[in-house]
N, C-alpha and C positions, 0 to 999 in steps of 0.2 A: 423943765429940763430934768432928765434922770440919767444916772450912771448905773449900768447894770454889769457888775463884775461876775465872772464865772465861779471862782473859787476863793477861798480865804486869802491865798497869796495875792490874787488880783485885787481883792478888796483892800487889803493892807497897803499894797503898792499905790492904789488909787487914792486912798485917804492921805497917805504920806506925801504924795506928789501934789495933791490939790489942797492939802491942809484943811480938809473939811469932812464932816460926817453927813452933810445935808444931801438929800435926794439920791442916796445910794441904795440901790435895791439889789442885795446879794442874792444870787441864784446859784445853785450847785449843778454844774454840768452845762456844756455848750448848748445842748438841746433846750434846756430850761431857760437859758438866756434868750435865745432867738424866739422861742415860743412866747416868752413874756413880751418881746418887742411886737409880736403879732396880736396881743390881747387888745380888747377895746380900751383898756386903761392906758396903754402906751402907744398904740399904733398911730395915733394922731399927735403924739408928743415928740418933742425934740429929745433924742436919747443917744447915749454913747455906751456901747457895750465893750467889754474887754474879755476876750476869750483866747485860748491858745489853739494852735493848729491840731485838728483831730485827724485820725486816719481816714475817715470818710467825710466828704464835703457835706455840709449842712444845706438843705434846700433853701433856707433863707439867704445864704450867701450867693446862690445863683441869681438872686434878685438884686444883687449889689454890683457896683462897678469898683474896680481897684483904682484907688487914687495914688497910692504910695506902696512900694514893696522894696524895702532896702533896710539894712542894719537890723535884721532879725525882727522887723516890725512891718505888718501889712495894715494899711488903712483902707477900709471899704466904706462906700456910701450906698444906701438903698436907693434905687433909681427913682422911686416915687415918693419917698418919705424923707423927713429930716432926721434920719437915723444913721449913725456911723458905727462901725465896728473896728476896734483896734485889736489886731490879732498878733499874738506872739508866735513867731515862727522861727525855729522848729517848736515842737510841743514843749510845754512848760519845763519838764525835768531836764530836757536837753538844752533848752534856752538858758536855764539857770546855770548849769554846769559850764556852758560855753562862755557866758558873761563872766563867771568867776575865773575860769581858766585864762581868759584874755586879760584879766586884771591881777593875775598871779595870786588868786585866792583859792582855797580848797573847800569843797562842800563838806568834807569831813570835819573841818574846823568849826562848823556850825551844828555838829551832832547828827549829820545825815550821812547816808551811804551813797556811793558813786553809782552803783548799779541802777540803771534807768527804771526798771520795773519796781524795785524796792523804793527808790526815791520818789517815784510817782505816788506810790501808796502813802509814803511819809508826808509829802507836802500837799497832797490833794485829798486823799481818802481818810487819813488818820486825824486830821485837824478838824475840830468841831467848833472852833471860835477864833475870832480875829485877834484875841489877846494872847495867843500861843507865843511864849517867850522865844523859842528857837526860831519860829517863823518871822517874828519881828526883827530879831537880830540879823537874819538872812536878808530880809527886804532892806533893812537899813544899810547893810554892807553893799548891796547891789546899787542902791541909790547913791551912796557915797562914791562909788566908782566914777559916777558922772560920765559913763560910757555913752557912745552915740545912741544906742537903743534907748537909754533912759532920757537923754536929751530930747530925742524925737517924741517919745511918749509924753513927756512933760509938756513939750511945746504943743502937741495936738490937744491934750487935755485942757490946758489953760486957754488956748485959742477957742476951743469949742465951748468951754464954760463961759467965757466972756462975751462971745459973739452969737452963740446958738443960732437963732433964726436969721441972723444977719451974716452968716458964714459966707465968706468968699473963698472958694476952693483954691484959687491961686495963692492967696495970702496964707491959707492954712498949710498948704504943701511947701511953699517957699519961705514961710515964716519970717 
């Protein structure tokens, strides 16, 4: 089993929700994540990717069926493989601001700007390791909100980690 997060935000979120560093294969960018799922190394493996919604749809996602689309989270499954994709929707910078706003927190309190383009650069492009202090504080705060999005993501991750090849889609979705 492998977890393939797209950016350091996703990597930190995944590690904190699963409380593990094992079998996590960080890839930068949605294309790199789905390309990795198509490699000989992973295409026959049970894998869970975490990406955010991009402006253009990835070809890989056209080979997936949507199992869940609610609470700013989309869960997809490849039609022929034991591979799942958890997609944050809307795109990460908007997703973060919406989660914080819903929980009466401000992105500025974590040292980031509210402007989407600048925020995207700050939380995706400018971070070069998962130990980034501001990023960890932001992810911790989002997890502490225990909002529906976090509950859903946590539930999906734990279920898939514990059941992988024995996954029952109804159990996964209805948890």
